[in-house]
N, C-alpha and C positions, 0 to 999 in steps of 0.2 A: 432280914426283911420283915415288914409288918404283915401279919396274916389277918384274915377276916375274923377269926375266933377271938383274938386278943382285942380287936377293936370292939366287937360285940360285948365282951366282958367289961371293957372300960366304960362303954356307954351305959350298961346296966348298973354298974357300980356308982357312976357319977351322974346319973340322969338328972337329978334336981339341980346340981351346979351347972350342968350344960344348958338346961332350959333357962335358968336365971341369967346366965351370961349372954346367950343368944337374944333373949328378950331385951337386955340392956343395950346390946349393940344395935338392935332394930330401933329401939326408942331413941338412941342418940342419932341415928341416921334420919329418922323421921323429924326430929327436932332441927337438924341441920337443913333439911329440905324446907321445912316451914319457915325458918329464919331467912333462908335465901329468897324464897318467894315474897316474904314480907318486905325485905330490903329492896327487892326489884320493884314492888309497888310503890315504895317510898320514893325511889328515884323518879318514877313516873309523875309524881306530884309536883316536881320542880318545873321551872319554865322549860317548855319544849321548844326546840328549834324548828323553824319552819322548813319544810322540805319542798323543793320545787318538783314539778312533774318528772324531771329526769332522775330524781333520787338524790340530788345534791343538797347539801345543807346550806341554808342562808342564815346570816347573822345580821341583825339590825345595826345600823351605823352607830346608834346611841350606845349599844352594848359593847362596841369595839373601840378600844382606846389606844392611841399611838402617842408616844412622847413627841414633844416638839423637836424639830430639827433645825439646824445641826446641833449636836451635843458639844458645847464649848466647855473647855476646862479653863477656868480663870488662872492667870499667872504663868501660863506657858506660852511662849512665842514659838510657833512651829517653823517659821521661816522669816527671812528679812530680805529686803531688796538689796542686791549687791551694788556697791558704788565703786568708782575708780579711786576715790580719795575719801578718807574719813575726816569728820570734823573732830575738834578736841573733845566734844561731849560724847561722841561715839567711841572715841579711843578710850575714854574713862569707863564707858559702859561695857565695851566688848573685850578690851585687852587689859590684862594685868601683867605687870612686869614681875617675873619670878625673883624672889629674894634669895640670898645665898643659903639661908636655912632650908628652904624648899628644895633648891638645887642639890644641897648636900644629902638630904633625905632620899631624893630620887637617885642620886649617884650611888649611895650605899645600898639601896634596894637592888639596883641593877648589878652592882658588884657582887652582892650576895648570890644572885641568880647565876651569874657567870661562874662564880667559885663552885657552886653546887654542880654545875654542868661539867666543869673541868675535873672535879674530884671523881666523877663517875667514869671518866675516860681512862682506859688502861694504859 
């Protein structure tokens, strides 16, 4: 345990170093306080928002910007009107006949998945 005599001996021996260190710490704290007060004053110089009597903040309409609505993304059709019968132009646009190569790739991918499942079965 630390006793009082050892602390007194340490303070007597290192008096100058302790005074210099404590002075440096106090100087740094004073500098931080001065800088924080200076930055607070700097923020006050910017445009201040008007406050209504109830304490609510109001913003001028000219300072507030909203994007135009609705936000349209070109090239994407979100929906189409369903019809009972398609015209030949709509068939060309919406339906593609799968070729044998695409069907073969699809079949091999499905077969591979089924084989992996069946291999894990005991």
